[in-house]
N, C-alpha and C positions, 0 to 999 in steps of 0.2 A: 795634759790634753792627748787625746787620741785621734789618729786619723782613721780609725775601724767603723765602720757603719753598722748597726744591727740591721740586717735585710730579712728577706723572706724568699725561699726557693720553691718555685711552683712548678708541677708537672702537669701537663696537659697532654692529650691524645685526642685526634682528629678519628674521624668514621673508620672502623677497621675494614668497614665493606668497600671503601671508596679509596681513600686517600692513607689511611693508618699511620699516620705522622706523629712521632715524639717530639714534644717541644719544653726545653727546659728553661725557665726564666727567673734570673734572682735579681731582685728590684728593692728598693728604699724610697722613701719620702726626699732622701737627702740630707735629714736633719738628724738620723740615727733610729727610725722609726720606720716597721715595715710599711711597705705602700698600699697591702690590702688589695692586689691585683685579684681579682674573680672570674673573669671573663677574658677571653682570648679569641683573635680570628686567626684562622690556619692562614698561610700562603696561598692556599687553594680556593680560599673565601669561605669555607664553612667554620662554622662555631665549634671550637674546641669543647673537651669536656675537663674540668678539674679532676684529677686522681689523687694529689698529694700536695701537701705544704710542709715545709722544714724552715726553721729558725737557723739563720746562717750569719756568722761575722765575718765580713771580708774588709780585706784594705782597698782602698780605691786605688786601681791603676789602670793605665792607657795602654799596658804593653799587651800583646797579643802573641801567641804561640802560632807558627807558621810552618805547616806540613805541606811538603810538595806531592802532588799525585799526579799521575800520568792520565791523562783523557784519551781513552783507548778508541773513543769514537772520533774524535778529530784530531788525534796526534798533538795536543796542545797542552802544554802544563799549566795548571791551574792550583791557585794556594788558597785554599779554605784558612778561615780564620776559625782557632779552638780558644775558646776563652780560658784564663788562667784557673778559673773557678771549677772548670769540668773535671769531675771526679768519676771515673767509670766504676770504681769498688763502690760507691755510695748506696747505702741500702736505703731504698724507696717503698713505702707502703701504698698501695693502689687497691681501687676499686676493679673487683674482676666481673665481667658485665656478662651473665648468662640468660640472655631474652629478659624473661619477665620473673624469673624468679627470684628469690631473697637475694639481697648484696652479700658478697663474699669477698674478703678482703685477704690481700697477699703481700708478702716482703720479699722483696729480690732487690739484686744487685742492677745498678744501670746498665751495664753493660749485657746483663743475662736479657733484660727487657728490649734492650735494643735488637739482639739477636733474633727474639721472640716476634719482634713486629717486622725485622726482614724477613724471616722465614714465613710470616702470614702473608706479607705481600709476594712473596715467591710462589706462593702455594695457589695463592687468589688469581695469580697469573697463568699458571698451570692449569689450573681447573677450566680456565676461559677458553686455553688453547683446546686443550680435551674436549670440550662442551662444542666447541665448532667443528672440530673432526668427527665427534659423534652424528652430528647435524649433517655432514657431509656425505657419510656412510649412509646414514637412514635415506636421504635421498637417493643415493646409487640403488640400495636395496629395492625401493618403494619403486622405481622406474624399471627394473629389471626383474621383480618378481614375477610377474603375471606371465612372462614368455620364458622364464628360465627352465631347464632341464633340470635343475638340481635345486628345488625351492627348500628341500630338508636342509641344506648347508646353508642358505639365505637365513631361515629361520633360527639355526642354532647361532649365527653372528649376531642376528638381532636380540636373541634373547642374553647373550653374553653380555653385549652391551647396554641390554635394557631398552629396547628400542621396541616401541609399538608398530607394528606393522598396519598403519591407515593411510586412508588417502583422504581427500578433500573434494566432496563432489557439489557443485552448486546445483541447486534444486528449484522450481517452483509450483506450486499447487492451487486449485481453485476449491474453495470451501462455502459451502452453503449453510447460513446460519439462521437460525431463527428464534425469536424470543418474544418477551412481552416488556412494555415499559409504560410508567404511570405518567399519565399527562394532565396539564390543567386544563379544564374544560374551556376556560376562557381565553386561551393562547392560541396560535395559528398551528392545527396539527402538522399539516406536512412541513412547515419549516422546522418545528421542534424536532419531530421525530428524525429527520434526516440529518440534523445537526448534533441532536445527542449520540447518534450512531457514528457519526463521522469523528466525534472530539472523542468518544470514549470506547469504542469498540476496539480492543487489541487482540492479537495470537500470540499464544505462548506454546511453549513446548516442555511436557513432562520428563522428557529424555534428555539426560546431559549430553548426548552426542548431537543433539538436533539444536543448529541455532537459528533461531529467527532474526534476521537482518533487517528485514523489512517489512511493513504492510501497508495493503493499500485497500480503503474500503470503498466499493462502489455498488452502484445499482440499488439504492435502498428505496424500498417499498413499503407501504403499509397493505397487509394481507385483509 
């Protein structure tokens, strides 16, 4: 009789645009059969995506490997727990997500996937910082452009950073609208006309640069 259990090793990934976490789970039902895990919730609260499943035979153990790391933020020493079954050179087959295109599958080592996820998180944070700085530059250029003696330089900077030199203007307008409406001869004309116009007359713009925020219908009359 052996103490080894036939288990399954599952690899899950979280939303790459928000969390980008890689989770590996090796589990068994305790009687020598895979447990059949198909869903897992990330510590961030999101549902993860199952990317690979591999069968594994492991010996039960309560031992863990401790690796000491220095927390540079607080100067404290933390001791993360690394499972004995962790294998950074394990080959994993996973699905490559490319929007709505057909699924692609790739095989790579765990350590390579970990670095790809780390670089993705780093790049995402860098993009957020750069976009914030570009927004700040846009505000500076927009405020200074009209009174600047060197508008050509400001335009060159805006083009280099792909900034549209625009400003938002609040406006209001009065529109006189006339038309026809079919009414029931047995109904109250005045009430029906006013209510129909109030409920159904709207204003829209055919120019994408003009945003209609609010409309108010007043002074409805029958000609």
